C-alpha positions, -999 to +999 in steps of 0.1 A: +584-387-586+587-393-549+601-427-540+608-427-503+590-456-486+560-445-465+574-463-435+605-441-436+586-412-423+578-400-387+552-374-378+556-341-359+526-323-346+516-291-327+479-301-325+472-277-353+492-291-382+516-319-390+550-325-407+565-357-419+603-361-416+622-389-434+648-412-419+674-391-437+663-359-420+642-343-447+609-325-440+590-337-470+555-327-459+543-298-438+510-279-439+508-246-421+487-235-401+462-264-402+463-301-411+441-295-442+457-263-456+480-262-487+514-276-481+547-257-476+567-288-483+554-316-505+583-337-517+563-366-504+542-362-535+566-348-560+604-345-562+600-307-568+573-302-542+596-286-516+617-298-487+639-288-458+666-313-452+695-315-427+717-344-435+753-353-424+777-365-451+790-401-453+762-416-432+768-452-423+740-459-399+707-442-389+685-448-358+656-427-345+630-426-318+607-402-301+621-386-270+603-405-243+565-399-241+565-370-267+561-364-304+595-348-306+618-369-328+655-376-324+674-391-354+710-404-347+734-405-377+766-424-374+790-412-400+825-420-411+839-394-387+814-390-359+779-392-345+752-366-349+718-360-332+690-342-351+660-333-330+628-321-347+595-308-333+566-285-341+565-259-313+535-257-290+526-226-270+551-214-244+545-230-209+515-250-220+511-281-200+487-310-198+453-303-213+465-270-227+488-287-252+485-270-285+463-241-274+484-213-288+508-231-311+529-205-329+533-224-362+570-229-359+592-259-370+622-264-346+653-283-356+684-289-334+717-305-346+744-316-322+777-334-329+778-361-302+812-377-312+841-368-335+834-343-362+806-341-389+799-321-421+762-312-423+744-302-455+713-281-450+689-275-479+658-252-477+634-252-506+599-240-496+572-245-522+539-231-508+504-241-522+514-277-530+545-267-549+528-241-572+547-212-557+585-207-558+588-179-533+612-150-532+640-158-507+659-129-492+687-128-466+681-110-434+700-108-401+699-142-385+682-160-414+661-159-445+627-146-454+604-161-480+574-144-497+550-158-522+513-163-525+494-162-492+524-172-470+553-155-453+581-176-439+611-167-417+639-193-414+661-186-384+695-200-392+729-201-373+750-193-403+745-175-436+731-197-464+738-194-502+705-185-520+699-196-555+665-182-565+640-202-545+664-225-527+690-220-500+719-243-491+749-244-468+775-269-456+785-267-419+813-285-400+807-294-364+830-307-337+820-328-307+797-309-283+788-282-308+751-274-314+732-254-341+695-248-344+669-237-370+634-224-367+609-220-395+580-197-387+548-193-407+525-163-410+497-155-435+506-126-458+481-103-441+494-110-406+524-095-387+556-108-404+572-139-389+601-133-365+637-144-366+646-162-333+680-164-316+697-197-311+689-195-274+652-188-282+650-219-305+667-242-280+645-229-252+613-234-271+624-269-281+629-279-244+596-263-236+578-283-263+594-315-250+582-307-215+547-299-228+543-333-245+557-351-214+531-333-192+503-343-215+514-380-214+518-379-176+481-371-171+466-390-201+485-423-203+480-447-175+475-480-193+497-508-180+498-542-197+508-561-228+522-540-257+523-510-234+547-490-255+527-495-287+495-485-270+510-453-255+526-444-289+492-449-306+476-427-280+501-399-287+496-404-324+458-399-320+465-368-300+489-356-327+461-358-352+438-337-331+430-301-340+431-285-306+410-254-313+379-275-320+387-310-308+383-324-343+404-355-351+420-360-386+418-394-402+455-390-412+481-363-417+484-367-455+466-367-488+470-391-518+493-417-504+479-445-525+461-478-517+480-493-547+515-481-558+511-463-591+473-465-588+444-441-587+429-449-553+444-417-538+423-397-513+427-368-490+424-379-454+431-346-436+396-342-424+374-353-396+352-383-403+325-386-377+332-424-377+370-421-373+368-394-346+342-413-326+362-445-327+393-425-318+377-412-287+368-447-277+404-458-282+416-429-261+396-444-233+423-471-232+454-453-246+449-420-228+421-403-209+393-389-230+391-355-213+388-340-248+354-358-253+334-327-244+352-306-270+346-331-297+308-335-291+305-297-288+323-295-322+300-321-337+269-305-324+280-271-339+291-286-372+260-307-379+231-300-356+213-277-381+215-305-407+197-329-384+170-303-376+164-297-413+158-335-418+188-341-440+215-368-435+242-363-410+272-353-430+299-380-426+329-357-425+339-321-420+369-298-421+388-296-388+372-262-383+337-275-390+336-267-427+311-287-447+320-282-484+350-304-490+347-306-528+374-327-543+399-315-570+430-328-586+465-313-586+479-323-621+513-306-615+522-332-588+534-365-600+523-384-569+541-408-546+557-434-570+536-419-599+503-426-581+480-402-598+459-382-595+469-362-564+437-351-548+427-324-523+392-323-508+371-354-506+338-359-524+328-385-499+316-355-478+282-357-496+277-394-495+250-410-474+266-434-448+241-445-422+266-461-399+278-427-386+247-425-363+258-456-344+295-446-341+285-412-327+261-426-302+284-454-292+312-429-284+288-408-263+277-439-244+313-452-239+324-417-227+292-407-208+311-404-175+337-381-190+311-360-207+294-351-174+262-331-176+254-327-213+249-292-227+213-289-239+224-285-275+245-316-274+217-336-257+192-325-283+217-333-311+222-369-299+184-373-296+181-362-333+208-386-343+190-415-326+157-405-343+175-403-377+188-439-373+152-450-365+138-433-395+164-442-421+178-476-413+159-492-441+174-469-468+204-477-490+237-460-486+274-461-497+287-479-466+316-472-444+341-480-471+327-452-492+322-473-523+316-452-554+293-477-571+255-479-566+242-476-530+232-508-513+217-523-481+250-527-464+248-549-433+273-528-414+251-497-419+221-515-405+242-528-376+253-493-366+217-480-368+209-508-343+238-495-322+225-459-323+191-470-310+206-493-284+229-466-270+201-440-273+180-462-251+207-465-225+214-427-226+177-417-227+175-404-191+205-382-196+192-370-230+158-362-215+143-387-239+126-413-217+093-408-236+110-422-267+124-454-252+094-475-263+095-465-300+133-469-300+131-504-286+106-514-314+129-501-341+159-518-325+141-552-327+131-546-363+167-540-373+179-570-353+154-593-371+162-579-405+200-585-400+194-621-389+170-628-417+185-609-446+222-605-436+230-642-432+239-662-463+236-700-462+257-701-494+286-681-479+280-695-444+286-661-430+270-627-424+277-609-457+284-574-470+249-565-480+214-579-478+210-607-504+248-608-511+273-637-508+303-613-506+323-612-474+331-579-456+355-575-427+332-548-412+309-576-400+336-586-375+322-556-356+290-574-348+301-589-315+324-560-307+294-537-305+273-562-286+249-572-313+257-609-311+279-631-289+314-638-304+309-675-298+274-676-314+276-704-341+268-679-369+295-655-357+320-683-354+312-693-390+317-656-401+350-655-383+361-687-400+350-675-434+370-643-429+401-662-418+399-685-448+386-664-476+394-627-468+431-629-459+463-629-478+493-652-474+505-633-444+473-636-425+463-600-430+427-591-437+412-575-468+382-552-463+363-570-490+369-586-524+337-575-542+338-548-570+334-513-555+331-491-586+367-481-586+396-491-608+427-509-595+434-530-564+442-523-528+463-538-500+452-556-469+436-533-443+454-531-409+422-520-391+404-551-403+432-573-392+430-558-357+393-563-357+399-600-364+423-602-335+398-584-313+368-607-322+390-638-318+398-627-283+361-621-276+353-656-288+379-671-264+404-679-292+432-661-274+461-679-291+446-671-325+440-635-314+476-630-303+489-645-335+467-622-357+477-592-336+514-600-337+512-603-375+496-568-378+521-551-354+549-566-374+542-537-399+547-509-373+576-488-384+607-481-363+590-452-344+557-471-338+536-457-367+512-474-391+497-465-424+463-477-436+472-508-456+499-533-464+509-543-500+502-580-503+532-588-525+559-568-508+547-562-473+553-524-477+530-499-460+505-482-482+479-454-478+478-422-459+501-418-429+500-421-400+465-435-401+442-430-371+420-461-380+450-484-378+461-471-344+426-473-331+424-509-341+458-516-325+447-501-291+413-518-290+426-553-301+454-551-275+430-542-248+406-570-257+433-596-257+447-584-224+412-585-209+405-619-224+436-633-208+423-622-175+389-638-182+373-604-186+354-586-214+369-553-227+344-535-205+357-553-174+329-579-168+336-616-168+334-634-201 
């Protein structure tokens, strides 16, 4: 069983794949060569799932931070005899700067250890376990390191000193004096590719410095926000970039699978894919936290991944593999015990074949928000966006499974209707650029139909709020999005009543917001949802309740870990982070809420107009 708190991890990224490193210096999760490929290390999900740890002995104090505006992590260990620096990174391509970040990432993990003061004894353990821990590879010494073969992977560990090999694990203890530095590099290759190479100490150190420079150059041209919570917003922007698969522009919902919504529970899902919703909202958040120059790549990816579906008249698929794959069939890995015995561990996600009508609106809203950055639309992309708008017009009256991907019966979820309204509204505004001026009249008619239906069937006199589904009295935090997308004014009496109902009946004792409390067809419970808490702060700001907004926001960011990262949820009883990590949705919510509060304090809307 893995028991390390989720908040104890930090993410490394080369914009192809991701690793999680613990506070104690252990790489407990790493998937080469893509976010969604089988893991090389998975101690995150099982004690025997594989790890690569570098840990000083007699540690008394640990602190860590990213090196400036990068995703390169430094951990400082103070021991009984000295002070040690451990710097970790996933290498990006040599001399890549700015927008090129991650273009030719070599699939190499870099680790540098320096004794800063006194002396230190370091223990290094290397236990690769490819294919989610199924494979115990053959380790063999070679000049300058160790090779590993097994299954579809070949690995080469470049090491400064010889390690003792015991079957599928290698270990060594090293003594360092002040000023001494050693370095490791772990390189991946598929079994059919050229074998991975052993790197010299100078090569490792040079590539580490080059990777630091690459991330700094990306931040310099992407991160210009100045204002409240600046450091958190910039960190969130880099996290969203770290979750981006550079070859296609696809954006992962999170770097992990099966970190649970309830400790020991069954609500364990694979989030290493691109949800149309999450990716679209990420691009909007990057408008604040960075500059969305990658927008064109994403919309080209989306058009290629799903355009043929739209033309065949089927639903827009809600999620894809980061390479554009459609079949994400879910399966269980019974050999893994799960984080704190949270079983089953799943890979794949059967939500890929759910109908979720809200994705039309999120996609069109992102295109509208980023229309200047998109420039002149490619004909394929323009045609795709027209098809998406038409689909919203044609299907808004149908039932679906909603944005929360409930596994019960489909319903008339209000949020799904709302986002179909958004799709039509944004389609109307973009019609000239889409070459669709002839459709504006019919789109306006449908937009009004949806608006009337939401006001008539989505409001409950009994609940005194807009509710989860037509005819329901259940609350849903998703309805906080109604003023955020411009459907209704935040200070409209009905919206103010909905905000009040959410504050009073959909929060825990800490003031954090649940998604909903209705039965969703799944066993077990879940924590409060950080994205929903940020939505509450954002809509409070839009309503002019700035002190309330700041209070709600500050409560949510109280759960940011020591390096600025958030998971999906917070456990109501303990306050511990739950869910996959780091979670794009949570960082999106942080960015947008902070921006809305900052603008409201200036008397402006998030778009810059006067409130």
